[in-house]
N, C-alpha and C positions, 0 to 999 in steps of 0.2 A: 504494500499499499503506500502510498505517497501522499505527501502534505501537498495541499493545494497552495501555491504561491501568493494568489491573490487573497485566499482565506486568511492565511497567515497574516499577511501584510495588512488586510483590513483591521484584524482583529487587535494587532498591535498598534496600531493607529489610533482605535478607539480607546485604548488604554494610556494614549498619549506616551507611548515608550519608544525609545530608542532601540535599535538592533541589539547594541549592546546592553542595554538594561533588561531587555528579555532574555538574552542569553544567560546574565548574570541570576535572574529570577528563575530560569528554569534549570539551571546547573549544566549548560551546555556552552560549547564555545561560540563566539561572536561568528566565526566561519560557517560554522554549521547554520546559523539563522540566515546570513547572506546568501548561501548558496541555496536553501531552501526557496527563499523569496526571489531568487534569480533563474530558478529551474534548473538548477545544475547540481542538484543531490538525486539521490538514487531512493529506494525503497527507505521508509523511516521504520525503525524498530519500535515496537508497543511501548517500551517505557519510555522512550524520548517522546514519543507522542503525547503520553500522558503527563510528562513534565512540562511541555508545552502549553497542554490545554490547561494545567492547574493554574501556570504562571498567568494565562490569560483569562482563567476563569470562565471558561466556556467547556462545552463537551468535545471529547476527541472527534466526535464523527463530523463536528463543525469543521475541522481542520483537513478533512480528507479530501482529496481528489476524487470525485467519483466520475468513472468514465465507463464506456461500454464493457470493458474488461474487468470492471469490478461489480457488475451486477450478471446473475446466473440467469438461464433461460426462464427461469419460475418469476424473475424480477426482484430476486431477494439479493441483498447486498454479500458479496463474497470477500471482502477485504479484510 
């Protein structure tokens, strides 16, 4: 599963946080945040997603990039 660059940036800006502030609050590197927001990162690990969502005060699902590959034929999320 991947983090949506747009969702991450939007939620970060709603909290009036810089990338460095979010990185510190989530316990991840600034480079990680920068790469995610610039769509240069690969799949995110569940613990990292939880850290980001907690720091931003949102549900993890709000940060996931939902695309055709993350929905099964039955219409249920597979990410």
